[in-house]
C-alpha positions as a Markdown table, in Angstrom:
| # | Residue | x | y | z |
|---|---|---|---|---|
| 1 | Met | 48.9 | -99.7 | -93.1 |
| 2 | Gln | 49.2 | -97.7 | -89.9 |
| 3 | Glu | 47.6 | -94.5 | -91.0 |
| 4 | Pro | 43.9 | -95.3 | -90.0 |
| 5 | Leu | 45.1 | -96.0 | -86.5 |
| 6 | Leu | 46.5 | -92.5 | -86.2 |
| 7 | Glu | 43.0 | -91.2 | -86.7 |
| 8 | Gly | 41.5 | -93.9 | -84.4 |
| 9 | Met | 39.9 | -97.2 | -85.1 |
| 10 | Cys | 36.3 | -97.6 | -83.9 |
| 11 | Phe | 34.6 | -100.6 | -82.4 |
| 12 | Thr | 31.0 | -100.8 | -81.2 |
| 13 | Leu | 30.8 | -102.8 | -78.0 |
| 14 | Lys | 28.7 | -103.3 | -74.9 |
| 15 | Tyr | 30.1 | -102.0 | -71.7 |
| 16 | Leu | 29.9 | -104.8 | -69.0 |
| 17 | Gly | 31.4 | -102.9 | -66.1 |
| 18 | Met | 34.5 | -102.2 | -64.1 |
| 19 | Thr | 36.2 | -103.7 | -61.0 |
| 20 | Leu | 39.2 | -102.6 | -59.1 |
| 21 | Val | 42.4 | -104.8 | -59.4 |
| 22 | Glu | 45.6 | -105.1 | -57.4 |
| 23 | Lys | 48.1 | -105.5 | -60.2 |
| 24 | Pro | 48.6 | -103.4 | -63.3 |
| 25 | Lys | 49.0 | -106.5 | -65.6 |
| 26 | Gly | 48.8 | -110.3 | -65.8 |
| 27 | Glu | 46.6 | -112.9 | -67.4 |
| 28 | Asp | 45.4 | -114.4 | -64.1 |
| 29 | Met | 44.5 | -111.0 | -62.6 |
| 30 | Ala | 42.6 | -110.0 | -65.8 |
| 31 | Ala | 40.8 | -113.4 | -66.0 |
| 32 | Ala | 39.7 | -113.1 | -62.3 |
| 33 | Ala | 38.6 | -109.4 | -62.9 |
| 34 | Ile | 36.6 | -110.4 | -66.0 |
| 35 | Arg | 34.9 | -113.2 | -64.1 |
| 36 | Arg | 33.8 | -110.8 | -61.4 |
| 37 | Ile | 32.6 | -108.2 | -63.9 |
| 38 | Val | 30.6 | -110.9 | -65.9 |
| 39 | Ala | 29.1 | -112.4 | -62.8 |
| 40 | Thr | 28.0 | -109.0 | -61.6 |
| 41 | Ala | 26.7 | -108.1 | -65.1 |
| 42 | Arg | 24.6 | -111.3 | -65.2 |
| 43 | Val | 23.0 | -110.6 | -61.8 |
| 44 | Gly | 22.0 | -107.1 | -62.8 |
| 45 | Ala | 18.9 | -106.8 | -65.0 |
| 46 | Arg | 20.0 | -103.6 | -66.6 |
| 47 | Lys | 20.7 | -103.2 | -70.3 |
| 48 | Phe | 24.3 | -102.8 | -71.2 |
| 49 | Gln | 25.4 | -99.4 | -72.4 |
| 50 | Lys | 26.4 | -99.6 | -76.1 |
| 51 | Val | 29.6 | -97.7 | -76.6 |
| 52 | Ile | 31.9 | -96.7 | -79.5 |
| 53 | Leu | 35.4 | -97.5 | -78.4 |
| 54 | Thr | 38.0 | -95.6 | -80.4 |
| 55 | Val | 41.6 | -96.7 | -80.2 |
| 56 | Ser | 44.4 | -94.4 | -81.3 |
| 57 | Pro | 48.1 | -93.8 | -80.2 |
| 58 | Arg | 46.6 | -91.2 | -77.8 |
| 59 | Gly | 44.7 | -93.9 | -76.0 |
| 60 | Ile | 41.1 | -95.2 | -75.8 |
| 61 | Ser | 38.0 | -93.0 | -75.9 |
| 62 | Leu | 34.5 | -94.2 | -75.1 |
| 63 | Gln | 31.4 | -92.6 | -76.5 |
| 64 | Asp | 27.8 | -93.5 | -75.9 |
| 65 | Ala | 26.6 | -95.1 | -79.2 |
| 66 | Asp | 23.1 | -93.7 | -78.8 |
| 67 | Thr | 23.6 | -90.2 | -77.5 |
| 68 | Lys | 27.2 | -89.7 | -79.0 |
| 69 | Glu | 28.1 | -88.3 | -75.6 |
| 70 | Met | 31.7 | -88.7 | -74.5 |
| 71 | Val | 31.9 | -91.2 | -71.6 |
| 72 | Glu | 35.6 | -91.3 | -71.0 |
| 73 | Asn | 39.0 | -90.6 | -72.5 |
| 74 | Ile | 41.9 | -92.8 | -71.3 |
| 75 | Ser | 45.4 | -91.7 | -72.1 |
| 76 | Ile | 47.6 | -94.5 | -73.6 |
| 77 | Tyr | 50.1 | -93.8 | -70.8 |
| 78 | Arg | 47.5 | -94.8 | -68.1 |
| 79 | Ile | 46.7 | -98.1 | -69.8 |
| 80 | Ser | 48.8 | -101.0 | -68.4 |
| 81 | Tyr | 47.2 | -104.1 | -69.9 |
| 82 | Cys | 44.6 | -105.3 | -72.4 |
| 83 | Thr | 43.4 | -108.7 | -73.2 |
| 84 | Thr | 40.7 | -110.9 | -74.8 |
| 85 | Asp | 39.6 | -113.4 | -72.1 |
| 86 | Lys | 40.3 | -117.1 | -72.9 |
| 87 | Leu | 37.0 | -118.4 | -71.5 |
| 88 | Gln | 34.8 | -115.4 | -72.3 |
| 89 | Asn | 36.4 | -115.0 | -75.7 |
| 90 | Lys | 34.0 | -112.2 | -76.8 |
| 91 | Val | 35.1 | -110.1 | -73.9 |
| 92 | Phe | 37.8 | -107.4 | -74.3 |
| 93 | Ala | 39.2 | -105.8 | -71.2 |
| 94 | Tyr | 41.8 | -103.3 | -70.3 |
| 95 | Val | 43.4 | -102.1 | -67.1 |
| 96 | Ala | 44.1 | -98.5 | -66.5 |
| 97 | Gln | 44.9 | -96.2 | -63.7 |
| 98 | Ser | 42.0 | -93.9 | -62.7 |
| 99 | Gln | 42.8 | -90.3 | -63.2 |
| 100 | His | 40.5 | -89.4 | -60.3 |
| 101 | Ser | 41.6 | -91.9 | -57.6 |
| 102 | Gly | 44.8 | -93.4 | -58.9 |
| 103 | Ala | 43.3 | -96.9 | -58.4 |
| 104 | Leu | 43.8 | -99.6 | -61.0 |
| 105 | Glu | 40.5 | -100.4 | -62.8 |
| 106 | Cys | 39.7 | -103.3 | -65.1 |
| 107 | His | 37.0 | -102.3 | -67.6 |
| 108 | Ala | 35.3 | -105.1 | -69.7 |
| 109 | Phe | 33.3 | -105.0 | -72.9 |
| 110 | Leu | 31.3 | -107.5 | -74.8 |
| 111 | Ser | 31.8 | -107.7 | -78.5 |
| 112 | Pro | 29.4 | -109.3 | -81.0 |
| 113 | Lys | 32.1 | -111.8 | -82.2 |
| 114 | Lys | 35.3 | -113.3 | -80.8 |
| 115 | Lys | 37.2 | -111.9 | -83.8 |
| 116 | Ile | 36.2 | -108.4 | -82.9 |
| 117 | Ala | 37.4 | -108.8 | -79.3 |
| 118 | Gln | 40.7 | -110.0 | -80.6 |
| 119 | Ala | 40.9 | -107.2 | -83.2 |
| 120 | Val | 40.4 | -104.6 | -80.4 |
| 121 | Thr | 43.2 | -106.2 | -78.3 |
| 122 | Leu | 45.5 | -106.2 | -81.3 |
| 123 | Thr | 44.6 | -102.6 | -82.2 |
| 124 | Val | 45.4 | -101.4 | -78.7 |
| 125 | Ala | 48.8 | -103.3 | -78.9 |
| 126 | Gln | 49.5 | -101.5 | -82.2 |
| 127 | Ala | 48.5 | -98.2 | -80.7 |
| 128 | Phe | 51.0 | -98.8 | -77.8 |
| 129 | Gln | 53.8 | -99.5 | -80.3 |
| 130 | Met | 52.8 | -96.4 | -82.4 |
| 131 | Ala | 52.7 | -94.2 | -79.3 |
| 132 | Leu | 56.2 | -95.4 | -78.3 |
| 133 | Asp | 57.5 | -94.9 | -81.9 |
| 134 | Leu | 56.1 | -91.3 | -81.9 |
| 135 | Trp | 57.4 | -90.6 | -78.4 |
| 136 | Glu | 60.9 | -91.9 | -79.4 |
| 137 | Ala | 60.9 | -89.9 | -82.6 |
| 138 | Ala | 59.9 | -86.8 | -80.7 |
| 139 | His | 62.7 | -87.3 | -78.2 |
| 140 | Ala | 65.4 | -88.5 | -80.7 |
| 141 | Gly | 65.8 | -85.2 | -82.5 |
| 142 | Gly | 68.7 | -84.0 | -80.4 |
| 143 | Gly | 67.1 | -81.3 | -78.2 |
| 144 | Arg | 64.2 | -80.3 | -80.5 |
| 145 | Gly | 60.7 | -80.5 | -79.0 |
| 146 | Gly | 62.0 | -80.4 | -75.4 |
| 147 | Gly | 62.3 | -83.3 | -73.0 |
| 148 | Arg | 60.4 | -84.2 | -69.9 |
């Protein structure tokens, strides 16, 4: 049942925005960050960018749904937290360390349904586990593959 995840599971979502956060994980931190992003998104009259979010054991990649242009590629090792917001239950968010500034960023996405937001969160959790399993397998071979 894990094979499709190795290739990457795709979800079409609307990108709501990003805010900087102080902590790498935590439900309260994420809820506050999502509130800020949603409040800012409601004020702005702009149309949300529709993105294809692909989850795999390598991480999360974001592609513009219309132009198919790659927006961002986030390594699984830079992602510290992901959640579906309790109040805004169609919102999926993740926290990752920026590869440019090193700052912690919370990115939020709107899904068409609550179940899809939950599915993205579960898929990211499975990707974490699979990445860990692959990493452990690579490092358990008794010297093959080299260590870090």
